[in-house]
N, C-alpha and C positions, 0 to 999 in steps of 0.2 A: 539852313540851306536857303539860298537865294531863289526867289521865284523867277522863272524865265517866261517871257511873253511868247506867244505861239509863233511869232515871226523872227524872234531873236535866235541866233545860231550859237549853240553851246560850243565850248571848246572841243568836246568829244566829236560832235557832228562835223565841225570845221576840219578836224584832222582827217576825217574819212573823206570829205568832199574836196579838200584842197588839191590833191593830185589830179582831179578831173577838170579843174579850172584851166582854161587856156592861158598860156604865158604871153605877156605883151612882147611882141617882137622887138629886138634891138635894132638900132640903125646899122645899115650895111656901110662900112667905111669906104667901100669901093664905088658906091653909087653917089651920083651928084644930086643933092637935094636943093630945092628952092628956098626953104626956110633954114635959118641958122640953127645950130645945135642949141637945144633948150627952148626953141620957139614952140608956140602952140600950147594946148592944155596938157597938164601933167596927167599921166594915167591914174585912175582911181584905185584905191586900195581894194584888192580882190574880195576880201571878206565883207567890206561895206557894200560892194556891188551885189554879192550873193545874198546878203541880208535884205537888200532892197527888192531883189527878185522874189525872195521868199515872202516878203511883206505883201507884194502885189498878189501873189498866188494864194496866200492865206486869207487876206482881207477881201479880195475881189475888187479893190479900188482901181481906178484908171491910172495909167502910168503918170499922167500929169498931176495926179492928186497925191503922189508920194510926198511925204513931209521933207521939204528942202533942207530944213535945219538938221535933220537926222541923216539923210542920205545924199544930199547934194543934188546935182542935176538929174532930173527924171529922164530927160532925153538921152543922157549918157548911159544911164543904167539900162534903159530900153535897148540901146544900141548893143551893149554887152550881151543882153538877153538874146537878141537876134543872132549874134555870133554863135 
């Protein structure tokens, strides 16, 4: 059996939490946008965002102290948390 760290999300937990995570809204084809399709940052993977949030809550570290190599942009994860 593989040891899981306290902030890592197991497959079983992810299956329970996944339906509660907000879905990133799609573009409305009837609305006029200033940016072209595909412009801007791509949405982050929901499981990675959730794991980053759990990491901050379990370790008590500051949002800016999130390991960038593992979770990506700390400010993006914090923005998802605020949603």
